[in-house]
C-alpha positions as CSV (number, residue, x, y, z in Angstrom):
1,X,57.1,50.7,78.9
2,X,57.1,50.1,82.7
3,X,54.4,47.5,83.0
4,X,55.8,43.9,82.7
5,X,52.6,42.8,80.9
6,X,54.5,40.4,78.6
7,X,55.1,38.3,81.7
8,X,51.5,38.5,83.0
9,X,50.3,35.2,81.5
10,X,53.1,33.4,83.2
11,X,52.6,35.2,86.5
12,X,48.9,34.5,86.6
13,X,49.2,30.8,85.6
14,X,48.2,28.7,88.6
15,X,47.4,31.5,90.9
16,X,44.8,30.0,93.3
17,X,43.1,33.3,94.1
18,X,42.6,34.2,90.4
19,X,41.2,30.7,89.8
20,X,38.8,31.0,92.7
21,X,37.5,34.5,92.0
22,X,37.5,34.6,88.2
23,X,36.4,31.1,87.2
24,X,33.6,32.5,85.0
25,X,35.2,35.7,83.9
26,X,35.5,36.3,80.1
27,X,36.7,39.7,79.1
28,X,39.3,41.8,77.3
29,X,41.3,44.5,79.1
30,X,43.1,47.2,77.3
31,X,46.0,48.5,79.5
32,X,47.7,51.7,78.4
33,X,51.2,52.6,79.5
34,X,51.8,56.1,77.9
35,X,51.5,55.5,74.2
36,X,51.7,51.7,74.3
37,X,48.5,49.7,74.6
38,X,48.3,46.1,75.6
39,X,45.3,43.7,75.2
40,X,44.9,41.2,77.9
41,X,42.4,38.4,76.9
42,X,40.9,36.5,79.8
43,X,38.7,33.3,79.3
44,X,37.2,31.5,82.2
45,X,39.5,33.4,84.5
46,X,42.7,32.4,82.7
47,X,44.9,34.9,81.0
48,X,44.9,33.5,77.5
49,X,46.8,36.1,75.6
50,X,48.7,39.4,76.1
51,X,49.5,41.3,73.0
52,X,51.2,44.6,72.5
53,X,49.7,47.2,70.3
54,X,49.1,49.1,68.1
55,X,45.6,47.7,67.9
56,X,43.1,49.0,65.4
57,X,39.7,49.4,67.0
58,X,40.0,46.5,69.5
59,X,36.9,45.1,71.2
60,X,37.5,45.7,74.9
61,X,35.4,45.4,78.1
62,X,37.6,47.6,80.2
63,X,40.3,50.2,79.5
64,X,42.9,51.3,82.1
65,X,45.3,54.0,81.0
66,X,48.0,55.7,83.0
67,X,51.4,57.3,82.5
68,X,54.6,55.3,82.8
69,X,55.5,57.3,85.9
70,X,52.2,56.4,87.5
71,X,52.6,52.7,86.7
72,X,56.2,52.8,88.0
73,X,55.0,54.1,91.4
74,X,52.1,51.7,91.5
75,X,54.6,48.8,90.9
76,X,56.9,49.7,93.8
77,X,57.2,47.0,96.5
78,X,55.6,49.4,98.9
79,X,53.8,52.1,96.8
80,X,53.3,55.5,98.3
81,X,49.8,56.6,99.4
82,X,47.6,57.2,96.4
83,X,49.5,54.7,94.3
84,X,48.8,51.6,96.3
85,X,45.5,50.6,94.6
86,X,43.7,51.0,91.3
87,X,40.9,53.0,92.9
88,X,43.4,55.2,94.7
89,X,44.9,56.0,91.3
90,X,41.4,56.8,90.1
91,X,40.6,58.9,93.1
92,X,43.6,61.1,92.5
93,X,43.0,61.2,88.7
94,X,46.2,59.3,87.9
95,X,44.4,56.6,85.8
96,X,41.5,56.5,83.4
97,X,39.2,53.6,83.9
98,X,36.6,53.2,81.1
99,X,34.2,50.5,79.9
100,X,31.9,48.1,81.7
101,X,32.2,49.3,85.3
102,X,29.7,46.7,86.4
103,X,32.0,44.0,85.2
104,X,34.9,45.6,87.0
105,X,32.8,45.8,90.2
106,X,31.7,42.2,89.9
107,X,35.3,41.0,89.4
108,X,37.1,43.7,91.4
109,X,39.1,41.3,93.6
110,X,40.3,39.4,90.5
111,X,41.3,42.6,88.7
112,X,43.1,44.0,91.7
113,X,44.9,40.6,92.2
114,X,45.9,40.5,88.5
115,X,47.6,43.9,88.8
116,X,49.2,43.1,92.1
117,X,50.9,40.1,90.5
118,X,52.8,42.6,88.4
119,X,54.4,44.0,91.6
120,X,56.1,40.8,92.6
121,X,59.4,39.9,91.0
122,X,59.1,37.4,88.3
123,X,59.9,33.9,89.5
124,X,62.2,31.7,87.4
125,X,60.7,28.3,86.5
């Protein structure tokens, strides 16, 4: 498991940009890292819960799946071209994005910001 999703709730808490652009966002993301699935539950733009799978038939709005190698390159401080953005990953067929694409389009900045928070080192509080 490469993605530090267990720290996502803490990283997202109090982020002004997430609060601004996702204030009315309610959704559940399934994020796949090789064979490990994570559910990220968002209510009113706040990451409420992040749970590691296995999950049996979870209700999700969006599903994003990639290999650990892809996520590792995406999380680099300065990712190489083609790994710098979720849509770059999609363009080069390194990630599968499924589900409500209209929701993703409407909250694109929020979702990109959420994943960019995983790049920064976790701050101690």
